[in-house]
N, C-alpha and C positions, 0 to 999 in steps of 0.2 A: 504494500500500500504506500503510495507516495505521500509526501508531507502535506500537500494540499488536501488530499482525501482525508488524512488523519485530522487536520485542522477543522475541516468541514464536519466531520463526525463529532469532534469534541464540542463544537458550537451547537450542533443539533442536540447533544446530550445535556447541555446546560439548561435547556428549557425543561428538562425532566427533573432536575435536581431541586432539592428543598431550598428555600430562600436562605441566603447567607446573612448572618447578623452583620449589621453595619460595623465595619472595623474601627470607625471613629468613636463608637459608643464606649463610654467609660462609666465607672461607678466609684463611689467612695466605700471604704471598708473600715470598720472599727473592731478591735478585739473585745472579747468578753472574758470573764473569769471562769467560763464553763469549759472544763477539759473535754477532750475527745480522745478516747483510747488511752494507752499507757506510754506514749512516746513523746509527750510534751506538746501535742497539738492542742489548740484552743479553738473554740467556735468563734467565727468572725461574722459580723453583720455587714452585708453588701447592700448599699442603698443606691437604687437606680432612679432615673427620671420618673417621678410619680405620674406624669401625664401620659406615659407610654407603657401599658401593661406588656409583659413579656412572658413567654413560656419558660418553664424550668430549664429546658435545654438551652435556650438563648441566654438566660441569666448565668448558667454554668459556663457556657462558652466565653462570655464576656469576662466573667470573674477569673477564669483560668488564664485567659490571655493577659489580663492585667497582672496577675500574680507572677506569671512567667517572666515579666519584665521588672519585677520589684526585687531588688537585692535583699537577701536575708529572709525571704519568705518562700514557702513551698506549699503547693496544693496537696492536701491529704485526701485520697479517694475515700468516699463514703457512699453507701447506697442512696439512690435517689429518694427512697422512702424516708431516710433519716433527714435529708436536706428539706424535703417537703414538710415533714412534721415539725422540725425546728423552725422553719420559716412560718408555718401556720400559727405557731405559738406567739408570733409577733402581732397577730390580729388579722381578721378576715380581710380588711381593707388593704393590707400590705402583701397579701399572698402572691401577687403578680408583679410587685415593684421592689421587693427585697429578696435577699437570699441569705440564709444562715448556712455556713459551710466551714469545715475545719481547715485550719492552716497551721503550719509549723513555722514560726518566725523566731529568728534570733536577733540579737543586736547587730547593727551594721556599723 
C-alpha cells in the first residue's frame, strides 16, 4: 500500500474514532489527607471548568496528562468505581466537573 493510500485510510478512520479531549483543557488539583493504598498515595481533588460537564474518561485523560507533566507527582491507577465513588462523595452537582483520584507526590 502506498503512502497516499495509507494516509487516505487513516483520514477515513478518524471519522470513526471517539472524540479526543481538547488538549488545551486543564484542571487544578489539591491534595487531601485521605490515603490510598499503602505506598504513600493520597487522594487529590481535580477541579474542572464547572460550565462544561465531562465524562469520567475525559476527566481521567485530562488529569493524567497534567500529572505526567508535573514534576514530583505520579498517577496511581485505581479502579474507575473507586474514582466515581470518591468523586460522588463531593456532591451530586460536582459529579461531572470534578475528579477524586490518587496521586503519589513528593517534594520537588
